N, C-alpha and C positions, 0 to 999 in steps of 0.2 A: 262281173257284178252287174254292169249296165244291162247286159242281155237278160239276166234274171229279173231285174226290176221291170224291164219293158214287158216281158212275158207275163209277169204277175199282174201288171196294170191292164194289159189287153184282156187277159182272162176274166178279170173282174168287170171291166166295162162292156164286155160282149153281152152281158146279161141285161144291160140297161134298156135296150130297145124293146124288151119283152115284158118289162115290169109295167104294171098299171101305174099311170101317172100320179094318182092320188096317193097310192101306197109309197111311191118313190119319195114324195115330199115328206111324208111322216117320218121315215127312217133316217133322213139326212143328218140331223143334228147329233143323234146318238152315234152314228157311224163315224162322223168326223172326229169326235173325241176318242172313240175306240181305236182308230188308226194311230193316233198320237200315243195313247197309253200302251198299245201293243208294241209299238216301236221302242218305247222307253224300256219295256221289260226285256226285249231282245238285245238292246244295246247296252243295258245296265247303266243308263243315264238317269240322273235325278230329274223329276218333273219341275219345270220352271214356268209357271203360268202367271202372267202379269196383267192385272186389270188397269186400264188407263182412262176409263170413261167411255162415253158414246155407246154404252151397252155392248162393248166388245172387249177382247183381250188378246194378248200375245202369247203364243205357245213357243217357248224357246227350245231350240235344240242345243243342249248343253247349257253352260252358264250364260247369263246375260252379259253383254259387252257394250261399252260406250265409246269404243274407238272406231271400229269398222262394223257395219251392220248390213246384212241382206234382209230386206223385208219382203217376204214371199206372199204374194196375193194369188191364191190358187184360182184356177178357172172353174167353169161349170155353169156359166150363165147366171150366177148368183142363186142357183137352184141345187147344186150338187156339192157334196163334201169333197175335200181334196182326195186325190188318188191314194190308195193305201201305201203305195211305194214312195210317195212324196217325202216323208220324213227321212227315210233311209237314203234317198237320192241326195237331199240337201246335206245330210251328214257326210256323205261321200265327197261332195263339193267342199264342205267345210274342212275335212281332213286333208284334201288336196291343197287347199290354200295354206293350211298350217305347215305342210311340208315345204311350201315355197316361201315360208317366213312371213306369211300374211294372215295371222290369226283373225278370224272374223266370226261375229255372232250371227246366228240365223234365227229370225223370228217369223213365225207363221201368224198372219192376221186371221183371227176368228171373227169374220164379219157375220152379220145377220142375214139369213136366207130369205128369199122370196117364198111365200107371201107374207111372212111375219113382218117384213119391212120392205117397202117398195123403194126402188131407185129414185132419188140419189142418196138414200140413207147409207148405202155401202160406200159410196164415194166420200161422204162426210166422215165415215169411220176411218177410211184411209188417210184423209187429211189430218184428223185428230191423232192417228198413230204416228204419222211423220212428225207432227209438232211435239208429240211426247218424246220421240227420240232426240229431237233438237233440244228440248228442255232438259233431257238427261245428259247433255254434253256432247252428243255426237255431232261432228261437223257435217254440214250439208253435203260436201263432196265425198263423204265417207258413208253415205246412205245409198244403197243400191235397191231400186224397186224392180222386182222380178215377178213375172206372171207366166206360168206355163198353162197352155190351153187358153182359150179366149173367153173373157166375160163380155164380149161384144154382143149386143142385141141383134146385129145384122148377121144372121146365120144362113148360109146356103149349104148345099150338100151335093155329093156325087152318088147318093143313094147306096152307100155301102160298097161302092166300087173301089175298094182299097181301104176305105175307112171302116170303122167298126160300128158306126151309128147310122141309122137310116134317116131319110129325109123327113119322115113324119115326126120322129122324135125331136130332131133339131129344130124344125119349124115350130113345134109346140113350145120348146124352151125359149126360142126367140120371141114368140108371141107373149108368153108369160113375163119375160124379162122387160118388155116394153110396155106392158099393161099399166096404165095409170101414170106413166112418166110425163111430167110437164114438158111442153114443147121447148121451153127455154133451155132444158138440160139434155135434150136428145143428143146433141153433138158429143157429150161426154160419154155416152154409151154407144153411139153409132157415128164415129168420126167421119165416115164417108158422106154423111148428110150435112156436114158443117160447111159454112161459107168458105170461100177461098182464103180469106184473110183471117180466119178463126185461129190459126196457129201462129200468127205473127207475134214476135216477142218471146217465143218459147226458148230461142237460142240464148237469151239473157239469163235463163235460170237452169237450163239443162245442157250438159256438156255433150251427151250423145245418146242416141236411142238405137238399140239393135232389135230388129224384128226378123225372126226366122220361121220357116214353115216347112212341113214335109211335102213331098211331091204328090201324095194322094189323099191327104187329110182334108176334111171339110172345113171351110172357113165361114 
């Protein structure tokens, strides 16, 4: 299953470098919901969409849960919809956890895309979403924040040498992502530019952070 999801995702994103940038932005919101709806039809799951404020909502995979929650923040530089294979992938993870006796709710955050809202609007939506889970009774230690692909504004590239996106496309996304962002919040979107002491105290609130990357993908 994992190979099939990977192939589907790569085939879909191979087209991105050739799309006109303006047209790409127009179709994002429609495609995002389409992927979720199509997944529900294929998996025979009931749609569970939850509005929580901040002009955003949660798209649940399966029923909402308040004991253990994965909050999925999809990548794409705040410009792209989640990959079409993402809902199926997280359903696979969810089913795997259930088999291990750890039933877990999975919620996809539907944040506002650039240019409809500039950063840090998306960060504020993440904060409100986390607070919504806490208010719903989820313990802080039972909320897992997961991001596949990076929403980082600091994008470099290997010009398609192993990755499926070219340098021009990634540089454009990075520029648009940082456009109009106040200097005070740049470290939130480009951590490499933060001062050395910027992360001090994180260990009091976060137990662990896992970062993985492929050998030939652009970062």
